[in-house]
KEGU-393682 format. One record per residue (C-alpha): residue in one letter; residue number from 1; x, y, z negated. Coordinates in Angstrom, 1 decimal. Layout:
type = a&seq = NUM&X = X&Y = Y&Z = Z
...
//
This chain:
type = m&seq = 1&X = -54.3&Y = 9.5&Z = 2.2
type = k&seq = 2&X = -53.6&Y = 9.6&Z = 6.1
type = r&seq = 3&X = -52.0&Y = 13.0&Z = 5.2
type = v&seq = 4&X = -49.8&Y = 11.5&Z = 2.6
type = i&seq = 5&X = -49.0&Y = 8.4&Z = 5.2
type = l&seq = 6&X = -48.2&Y = 11.2&Z = 8.2
type = t&seq = 7&X = -46.1&Y = 13.1&Z = 5.8
type = l&seq = 8&X = -43.8&Y = 9.9&Z = 5.0
type = i&seq = 9&X = -43.6&Y = 9.2&Z = 8.7
type = v&seq = 10&X = -42.3&Y = 12.4&Z = 9.3
type = s&seq = 11&X = -40.4&Y = 12.6&Z = 6.6
type = f&seq = 12&X = -38.6&Y = 9.1&Z = 7.5
type = a&seq = 13&X = -38.5&Y = 10.5&Z = 10.7
type = f&seq = 14&X = -36.5&Y = 13.1&Z = 10.2
type = i&seq = 15&X = -33.9&Y = 11.6&Z = 7.4
type = m&seq = 16&X = -33.3&Y = 8.8&Z = 10.8
type = a&seq = 17&X = -32.9&Y = 11.6&Z = 12.8
type = n&seq = 18&X = -30.1&Y = 13.1&Z = 10.6
type = a&seq = 19&X = -28.5&Y = 10.0&Z = 9.7
type = l&seq = 20&X = -24.9&Y = 8.9&Z = 11.4
type = t&seq = 21&X = -24.4&Y = 5.8&Z = 13.4
type = y&seq = 22&X = -21.4&Y = 4.1&Z = 12.7
type = s&seq = 23&X = -19.9&Y = 2.2&Z = 15.6
type = v&seq = 24&X = -16.8&Y = -0.2&Z = 15.4
type = t&seq = 25&X = -14.8&Y = -2.6&Z = 17.4
type = v&seq = 26&X = -13.1&Y = -5.3&Z = 15.4
type = p&seq = 27&X = -10.4&Y = -8.0&Z = 16.1
type = v&seq = 28&X = -11.6&Y = -11.4&Z = 17.9
type = g&seq = 29&X = -12.7&Y = -13.8&Z = 15.2
type = t&seq = 30&X = -14.0&Y = -11.3&Z = 12.4
type = n&seq = 31&X = -16.9&Y = -13.2&Z = 10.7
type = a&seq = 32&X = -18.6&Y = -10.1&Z = 9.3
type = c&seq = 33&X = -18.1&Y = -6.4&Z = 9.4
type = y&seq = 34&X = -18.6&Y = -3.7&Z = 6.3
type = i&seq = 35&X = -18.0&Y = -0.2&Z = 5.5
type = a&seq = 36&X = -17.2&Y = 1.5&Z = 2.1
type = g&seq = 37&X = -16.7&Y = 5.6&Z = 1.8
type = e&seq = 38&X = -18.0&Y = 8.5&Z = 0.3
type = m&seq = 39&X = -20.9&Y = 8.4&Z = 1.9
type = n&seq = 40&X = -21.9&Y = 4.8&Z = 0.0
type = g&seq = 41&X = -19.9&Y = 5.6&Z = -3.3
type = w&seq = 42&X = -17.0&Y = 3.5&Z = -1.5
type = k&seq = 43&X = -19.4&Y = 0.2&Z = -2.1
type = h&seq = 44&X = -19.5&Y = -2.4&Z = 0.6
type = q&seq = 45&X = -22.1&Y = -1.9&Z = 3.1
type = m&seq = 46&X = -22.9&Y = -4.6&Z = 5.5
type = m&seq = 47&X = -23.0&Y = -3.5&Z = 8.7
type = k&seq = 48&X = -25.2&Y = -5.2&Z = 11.6
type = k&seq = 49&X = -23.6&Y = -7.1&Z = 14.3
type = i&seq = 50&X = -24.3&Y = -6.6&Z = 17.7
type = d&seq = 51&X = -21.9&Y = -9.2&Z = 19.4
type = d&seq = 52&X = -18.7&Y = -11.0&Z = 18.6
type = t&seq = 53&X = -16.6&Y = -8.3&Z = 18.4
type = h&seq = 54&X = -18.9&Y = -5.0&Z = 17.6
type = y&seq = 55&X = -20.8&Y = -3.7&Z = 14.5
type = s&seq = 56&X = -22.9&Y = -0.8&Z = 14.1
type = i&seq = 57&X = -24.9&Y = 1.0&Z = 11.1
type = n&seq = 58&X = -27.0&Y = 4.0&Z = 10.7
type = i&seq = 59&X = -26.5&Y = 5.8&Z = 6.9
type = p&seq = 60&X = -29.2&Y = 8.6&Z = 6.4
type = t&seq = 61&X = -26.9&Y = 10.1&Z = 3.7
type = a&seq = 62&X = -23.2&Y = 10.0&Z = 5.4
type = k&seq = 63&X = -21.9&Y = 13.5&Z = 6.9
type = t&seq = 64&X = -19.1&Y = 13.6&Z = 9.0
type = s&seq = 65&X = -17.0&Y = 15.3&Z = 6.3
type = h&seq = 66&X = -17.1&Y = 11.9&Z = 4.6
type = k&seq = 67&X = -13.7&Y = 9.5&Z = 4.6
type = y&seq = 68&X = -14.4&Y = 6.0&Z = 5.1
type = k&seq = 69&X = -13.0&Y = 2.2&Z = 5.9
type = y&seq = 70&X = -13.9&Y = -0.9&Z = 7.0
type = c&seq = 71&X = -13.7&Y = -4.1&Z = 5.6
type = s&seq = 72&X = -13.9&Y = -7.9&Z = 7.2
type = g&seq = 73&X = -16.1&Y = -8.9&Z = 3.9
type = p&seq = 74&X = -17.4&Y = -7.3&Z = 0.7
type = g&seq = 75&X = -13.9&Y = -6.3&Z = -1.3
type = w&seq = 76&X = -11.1&Y = -4.3&Z = -0.4
type = g&seq = 77&X = -9.0&Y = -7.8&Z = -0.1
type = y&seq = 78&X = -10.5&Y = -8.2&Z = 3.6
type = v&seq = 79&X = -9.5&Y = -4.1&Z = 4.0
type = e&seq = 80&X = -8.7&Y = -2.9&Z = 8.1
type = k&seq = 81&X = -4.6&Y = -2.3&Z = 8.5
type = a&seq = 82&X = -2.9&Y = -0.9&Z = 11.3
type = a&seq = 83&X = -1.6&Y = -3.0&Z = 14.1
type = d&seq = 84&X = 1.8&Y = -3.7&Z = 12.2
type = g&seq = 85&X = 0.1&Y = -4.9&Z = 9.1
type = t&seq = 86&X = 0.7&Y = -1.6&Z = 7.4
type = e&seq = 87&X = -2.0&Y = 1.0&Z = 5.4
type = i&seq = 88&X = -4.1&Y = 3.4&Z = 7.1
type = d&seq = 89&X = -5.3&Y = 6.5&Z = 6.0
type = n&seq = 90&X = -9.0&Y = 7.0&Z = 5.0
type = r&seq = 91&X = -10.8&Y = 7.5&Z = 8.2
type = a&seq = 92&X = -12.5&Y = 10.7&Z = 9.3
type = y&seq = 93&X = -16.2&Y = 10.2&Z = 11.3
type = a&seq = 94&X = -16.1&Y = 9.0&Z = 15.1
type = e&seq = 95&X = -18.9&Y = 7.7&Z = 16.9
type = k&seq = 96&X = -16.9&Y = 4.8&Z = 18.1
type = d&seq = 97&X = -14.0&Y = 3.4&Z = 15.7
type = i&seq = 98&X = -11.5&Y = 0.3&Z = 16.5
type = v&seq = 99&X = -10.1&Y = -2.0&Z = 13.7
type = a&seq = 100&X = -6.6&Y = -3.2&Z = 15.1
type = k&seq = 101&X = -6.1&Y = -5.5&Z = 12.0
type = w&seq = 102&X = -7.7&Y = -7.1&Z = 8.8
type = v&seq = 103&X = -5.9&Y = -7.9&Z = 5.7
type = a&seq = 104&X = -7.8&Y = -11.5&Z = 5.6
type = v&seq = 105&X = -10.8&Y = -12.6&Z = 7.5
type = y&seq = 106&X = -14.1&Y = -12.9&Z = 5.3
type = d&seq = 107&X = -15.3&Y = -16.7&Z = 5.3
type = k&seq = 108&X = -18.2&Y = -17.0&Z = 3.2
type = s&seq = 109&X = -17.9&Y = -20.5&Z = 3.3
type = i&seq = 110&X = -14.9&Y = -20.2&Z = 1.1
type = r&seq = 111&X = -15.3&Y = -20.2&Z = -2.2
type = n&seq = 112&X = -13.2&Y = -18.4&Z = -4.8
type = e&seq = 113&X = -11.7&Y = -21.0&Z = -7.6
type = n&seq = 114&X = -8.6&Y = -21.3&Z = -9.8
type = l&seq = 115&X = -5.6&Y = -21.4&Z = -7.7
type = t&seq = 116&X = -2.2&Y = -21.9&Z = -9.5
type = f&seq = 117&X = 1.0&Y = -20.1&Z = -8.0
type = h&seq = 118&X = 4.7&Y = -21.5&Z = -8.8
type = v&seq = 119&X = 7.6&Y = -19.5&Z = -7.6
type = t&seq = 120&X = 11.2&Y = -19.6&Z = -7.6
type = v&seq = 121&X = 12.9&Y = -16.7&Z = -7.8
type = p&seq = 122&X = 16.6&Y = -15.1&Z = -7.6
type = q&seq = 123&X = 18.9&Y = -15.6&Z = -10.3
type = g&seq = 124&X = 19.2&Y = -12.7&Z = -12.6
type = t&seq = 125&X = 15.2&Y = -12.2&Z = -12.9
type = k&seq = 126&X = 14.2&Y = -11.5&Z = -16.0
type = c&seq = 127&X = 10.3&Y = -11.0&Z = -15.6
type = c&seq = 128&X = 7.9&Y = -12.0&Z = -12.6
type = y&seq = 129&X = 4.8&Y = -10.7&Z = -11.9
type = i&seq = 130&X = 2.3&Y = -11.1&Z = -8.8
type = s&seq = 131&X = -0.2&Y = -8.5&Z = -7.4
type = g&seq = 132&X = -2.9&Y = -9.4&Z = -4.6
type = a&seq = 133&X = -5.8&Y = -8.6&Z = -2.6
type = w&seq = 134&X = -8.0&Y = -10.3&Z = -4.9
type = d&seq = 135&X = -8.6&Y = -6.9&Z = -6.8
type = g&seq = 136&X = -7.5&Y = -4.5&Z = -4.1
type = w&seq = 137&X = -4.0&Y = -5.1&Z = -5.4
type = k&seq = 138&X = -4.5&Y = -2.8&Z = -8.4
type = s&seq = 139&X = -2.8&Y = -4.5&Z = -11.3
type = f&seq = 140&X = 0.3&Y = -6.6&Z = -11.9
type = k&seq = 141&X = -0.2&Y = -9.8&Z = -13.5
type = e&seq = 142&X = 2.6&Y = -11.1&Z = -15.9
type = m&seq = 143&X = 3.1&Y = -14.8&Z = -14.9
type = q&seq = 144&X = 4.8&Y = -17.3&Z = -17.4
type = k&seq = 145&X = 8.2&Y = -18.6&Z = -17.5
type = v&seq = 146&X = 8.7&Y = -22.3&Z = -16.5
type = d&seq = 147&X = 12.7&Y = -21.5&Z = -16.8
type = k&seq = 148&X = 15.4&Y = -19.3&Z = -15.5
type = a&seq = 149&X = 14.5&Y = -20.0&Z = -12.1
type = h&seq = 150&X = 10.5&Y = -20.6&Z = -12.0
type = y&seq = 151&X = 7.5&Y = -18.9&Z = -13.2
type = t&seq = 152&X = 3.9&Y = -20.2&Z = -12.7
type = t&seq = 153&X = 0.3&Y = -18.8&Z = -13.3
type = t&seq = 154&X = -3.5&Y = -19.4&Z = -12.5
type = i&seq = 155&X = -5.8&Y = -16.6&Z = -10.7
type = l&seq = 156&X = -9.5&Y = -17.1&Z = -9.9
type = t&seq = 157&X = -9.4&Y = -16.3&Z = -6.3
type = n&seq = 158&X = -9.2&Y = -18.1&Z = -2.5
type = k&seq = 159&X = -6.8&Y = -19.1&Z = -0.1
type = l&seq = 160&X = -7.9&Y = -15.8&Z = 1.9
type = m&seq = 161&X = -6.1&Y = -13.4&Z = -0.2
type = k&seq = 162&X = -2.9&Y = -12.2&Z = 0.2
type = y&seq = 163&X = -0.4&Y = -11.4&Z = -2.5
type = i&seq = 164&X = 3.2&Y = -10.4&Z = -3.2
type = y&seq = 165&X = 6.1&Y = -11.2&Z = -6.0
type = f&seq = 166&X = 7.6&Y = -8.6&Z = -8.4
type = a&seq = 167&X = 10.7&Y = -8.4&Z = -10.8
type = g&seq = 168&X = 8.8&Y = -6.0&Z = -12.5
type = p&seq = 169&X = 5.3&Y = -4.4&Z = -13.0
type = g&seq = 170&X = 5.2&Y = -2.0&Z = -10.3
type = k&seq = 171&X = 5.8&Y = -1.6&Z = -6.6
type = g&seq = 172&X = 9.6&Y = -0.4&Z = -7.2
type = y&seq = 173&X = 10.3&Y = -4.0&Z = -8.3
type = g&seq = 174&X = 8.7&Y = -5.9&Z = -5.2
type = e&seq = 175&X = 10.1&Y = -8.6&Z = -3.4
type = i&seq = 176&X = 11.9&Y = -8.3&Z = 0.3
type = t&seq = 177&X = 13.4&Y = -10.7&Z = 2.4
type = a&seq = 178&X = 17.0&Y = -11.8&Z = 2.8
type = t&seq = 179&X = 17.4&Y = -9.2&Z = 5.3
type = s&seq = 180&X = 16.0&Y = -6.6&Z = 3.1
type = d&seq = 181&X = 12.8&Y = -6.1&Z = 5.0
type = w&seq = 182&X = 9.9&Y = -5.5&Z = 3.0
type = v&seq = 183&X = 7.3&Y = -8.5&Z = 2.5
type = d&seq = 184&X = 4.0&Y = -8.6&Z = 4.3
type = g&seq = 185&X = 1.2&Y = -10.2&Z = 2.1
type = r&seq = 186&X = 2.1&Y = -13.5&Z = 1.7
type = t&seq = 187&X = -0.7&Y = -16.5&Z = 2.4
type = y&seq = 188&X = -1.3&Y = -18.7&Z = -0.3
type = s&seq = 189&X = 1.0&Y = -21.7&Z = -0.8
type = a&seq = 190&X = 1.3&Y = -24.2&Z = -4.3
type = n&seq = 191&X = 5.3&Y = -23.1&Z = -4.5
type = d&seq = 192&X = 6.5&Y = -20.1&Z = -3.2
type = v&seq = 193&X = 10.7&Y = -19.1&Z = -2.9
type = v&seq = 194&X = 11.4&Y = -15.0&Z = -3.5
type = a&seq = 195&X = 14.4&Y = -14.3&Z = -1.6
type = k&seq = 196&X = 15.6&Y = -10.9&Z = -3.1
type = w&seq = 197&X = 14.1&Y = -8.5&Z = -5.3
type = l&seq = 198&X = 13.9&Y = -4.9&Z = -4.3
type = a&seq = 199&X = 14.9&Y = -4.1&Z = -8.1
type = v&seq = 200&X = 14.8&Y = -6.2&Z = -11.1
type = y&seq = 201&X = 13.6&Y = -4.8&Z = -14.2
type = d&seq = 202&X = 14.4&Y = -5.6&Z = -17.7
type = k&seq = 203&X = 11.8&Y = -5.0&Z = -20.5
type = s&seq = 204&X = 14.8&Y = -3.9&Z = -23.0
type = v&seq = 205&X = 15.3&Y = -0.8&Z = -21.1
type = p&seq = 206&X = 12.2&Y = 1.4&Z = -21.1
type = d&seq = 207&X = 11.4&Y = 4.0&Z = -18.8
type = a&seq = 208&X = 13.2&Y = 7.8&Z = -19.5
type = f&seq = 209&X = 13.5&Y = 10.6&Z = -18.5
type = i&seq = 210&X = 16.9&Y = 10.7&Z = -16.0
type = t&seq = 211&X = 18.7&Y = 13.1&Z = -14.1
type = y&seq = 212&X = 19.6&Y = 12.5&Z = -10.3
type = t&seq = 213&X = 22.7&Y = 14.3&Z = -9.4
type = v&seq = 214&X = 24.0&Y = 14.1&Z = -5.8
type = t&seq = 215&X = 27.0&Y = 15.9&Z = -3.5
type = v&seq = 216&X = 25.8&Y = 16.3&Z = 0.2
type = p&seq = 217&X = 27.3&Y = 17.2&Z = 3.2
type = e&seq = 218&X = 28.1&Y = 20.4&Z = 4.2
type = g&seq = 219&X = 25.5&Y = 22.1&Z = 6.5
type = t&seq = 220&X = 22.8&Y = 20.6&Z = 4.7
type = n&seq = 221&X = 20.0&Y = 22.8&Z = 3.9
type = g&seq = 222&X = 17.9&Y = 20.7&Z = 1.5
type = c&seq = 223&X = 17.7&Y = 17.7&Z = -0.4
type = y&seq = 224&X = 14.8&Y = 15.4&Z = -1.5
type = i&seq = 225&X = 14.7&Y = 11.7&Z = -3.2
type = v&seq = 226&X = 12.1&Y = 8.9&Z = -2.8
type = g&seq = 227&X = 12.0&Y = 5.5&Z = -4.4
type = g&seq = 228&X = 10.3&Y = 2.9&Z = -6.7
type = w&seq = 229&X = 9.1&Y = 4.9&Z = -9.2
type = d&seq = 230&X = 5.7&Y = 5.3&Z = -7.7
type = g&seq = 231&X = 6.3&Y = 2.6&Z = -4.7
type = w&seq = 232&X = 8.5&Y = 4.8&Z = -2.5
type = n&seq = 233&X = 4.7&Y = 6.9&Z = -1.7
type = s&seq = 234&X = 6.2&Y = 10.7&Z = -2.3
type = i&seq = 235&X = 9.2&Y = 12.3&Z = -1.3
type = k&seq = 236&X = 10.7&Y = 14.9&Z = -4.2
type = k&seq = 237&X = 12.1&Y = 18.2&Z = -3.7
type = m&seq = 238&X = 15.6&Y = 18.5&Z = -5.6
type = n&seq = 239&X = 16.9&Y = 21.7&Z = -7.4
type = k&seq = 240&X = 19.8&Y = 23.5&Z = -5.3
type = k&seq = 241&X = 22.8&Y = 24.0&Z = -7.8
type = d&seq = 242&X = 25.4&Y = 25.2&Z = -5.1
type = q&seq = 243&X = 25.6&Y = 24.6&Z = -1.4
type = r&seq = 244&X = 26.8&Y = 20.9&Z = -1.4
type = h&seq = 245&X = 25.0&Y = 20.0&Z = -5.2
type = y&seq = 246&X = 21.5&Y = 19.4&Z = -6.1
type = s&seq = 247&X = 20.0&Y = 17.3&Z = -9.0
type = i&seq = 248&X = 16.3&Y = 16.4&Z = -10.5
type = t&seq = 249&X = 15.3&Y = 15.3&Z = -13.7
type = f&seq = 250&X = 12.1&Y = 12.9&Z = -13.9
type = r&seq = 251&X = 10.6&Y = 10.1&Z = -16.0
type = s&seq = 252&X = 12.1&Y = 6.8&Z = -14.2
type = n&seq = 253&X = 14.1&Y = 3.6&Z = -14.5
type = k&seq = 254&X = 17.9&Y = 3.0&Z = -13.8
type = a&seq = 255&X = 16.8&Y = -0.3&Z = -12.3
type = l&seq = 256&X = 15.0&Y = 1.6&Z = -9.5
type = t&seq = 257&X = 16.4&Y = 1.7&Z = -6.4
type = y&seq = 258&X = 16.0&Y = 5.1&Z = -4.1
type = k&seq = 259&X = 17.4&Y = 7.0&Z = -1.0
type = y&seq = 260&X = 18.4&Y = 11.0&Z = -0.4
type = l&seq = 261&X = 16.8&Y = 12.9&Z = 2.6
type = s&seq = 262&X = 17.6&Y = 16.7&Z = 3.8
type = g&seq = 263&X = 14.3&Y = 17.4&Z = 4.6
type = p&seq = 264&X = 10.5&Y = 16.9&Z = 3.4
type = d&seq = 265&X = 10.1&Y = 13.6&Z = 5.8
type = v&seq = 266&X = 11.8&Y = 9.9&Z = 6.1
type = k&seq = 267&X = 13.3&Y = 11.2&Z = 9.5
type = f&seq = 268&X = 15.7&Y = 12.9&Z = 7.5
type = i&seq = 269&X = 16.8&Y = 10.0&Z = 5.6
type = e&seq = 270&X = 20.5&Y = 9.2&Z = 4.5
type = k&seq = 271&X = 22.7&Y = 6.7&Z = 6.3
type = d&seq = 272&X = 25.6&Y = 4.6&Z = 5.4
type = p&seq = 273&X = 27.6&Y = 3.6&Z = 8.2
type = d&seq = 274&X = 28.6&Y = 0.6&Z = 6.1
type = k&seq = 275&X = 25.6&Y = -0.7&Z = 4.6
type = g&seq = 276&X = 23.2&Y = -0.4&Z = 7.7
type = d&seq = 277&X = 19.9&Y = 1.6&Z = 7.8
type = r&seq = 278&X = 17.8&Y = -0.7&Z = 5.0
type = f&seq = 279&X = 20.6&Y = -0.6&Z = 2.1
type = a&seq = 280&X = 18.9&Y = 1.4&Z = -0.9
type = r&seq = 281&X = 20.8&Y = 2.9&Z = -4.0
type = s&seq = 282&X = 21.4&Y = 1.6&Z = -7.6
type = y&seq = 283&X = 21.6&Y = 4.1&Z = -10.1
type = s&seq = 284&X = 24.4&Y = 6.2&Z = -10.4
type = a&seq = 285&X = 25.4&Y = 9.4&Z = -12.3
type = n&seq = 286&X = 26.6&Y = 11.0&Z = -9.4
type = d&seq = 287&X = 26.2&Y = 10.3&Z = -5.8
type = e&seq = 288&X = 27.0&Y = 11.3&Z = -2.6
type = v&seq = 289&X = 25.4&Y = 11.4&Z = 0.6
type = l&seq = 290&X = 28.1&Y = 10.3&Z = 3.4
type = l&seq = 291&X = 25.9&Y = 11.3&Z = 6.6
type = w&seq = 292&X = 22.2&Y = 12.2&Z = 7.3
type = n&seq = 293&X = 19.9&Y = 10.9&Z = 10.1
type = a&seq = 294&X = 19.1&Y = 14.4&Z = 10.7
type = i&seq = 295&X = 19.5&Y = 17.4&Z = 9.2
type = w&seq = 296&X = 16.5&Y = 19.3&Z = 8.5
type = t&seq = 297&X = 16.5&Y = 22.7&Z = 9.2
type = p&seq = 298&X = 13.3&Y = 25.2&Z = 7.0
type = k&seq = 299&X = 11.1&Y = 27.0&Z = 9.0
type = k&seq = 300&X = 11.7&Y = 30.8&Z = 9.0
//
């Protein structure tokens, strides 16, 4: 019996000796901190509070190769963000981490309830959807039409959860400000107003294989395209037809906006002197780029 106990003690000591310790500094006002990653099946695991801005946890199954993120609560609606509110990549292991900002700060005293959302939309809107942190921004819920300018829906959530409206079932149809800036997640209001849409979805015009063709300035070494078909997340390389013409065909929708680039990075984005940096194109069978922000030069 003593041997069994001794073996268990030795085994436990070995496991703990090889466990990774995660330590993180969090923003002032944080009430709790959770970690989710490859080492725990992306389940939200509560960390030990050291003081008001520091949390720690030992995870025996963790490896330095495992990716992870922090959350201020037990769900992706409380995930960490960059200081400017943008998404961050999954973390690689570091002995000391720092969280710049949370999507929302978890408060266990605030319970989920059936919240009703009412929104006033721009003229020409054909449908309205809502997406939010209550399910990690995974779904687009179609709202009920009240009249041409108003939509409503009820969702089981809480007032901490951020959300955004969409004029279609995808990120390419998201709301933007009157000055065409991206809308950071909203905080709950019973009555919202959308200033502008990035694009307007029409159910009668389904997705299809669409060809984009563009004429580019002299001296261009390549051409790429980015747009709303995947929420502006990836840059597609176009096919060269001759020195000044490129094209590409893929499944898309003519309602979606887009822009061209001279290379595989946003620093090579096109510019229009008359429309400013925030403009986005509406579909045309034949486009023309007037000016590049920078011209890409391929590595030899």
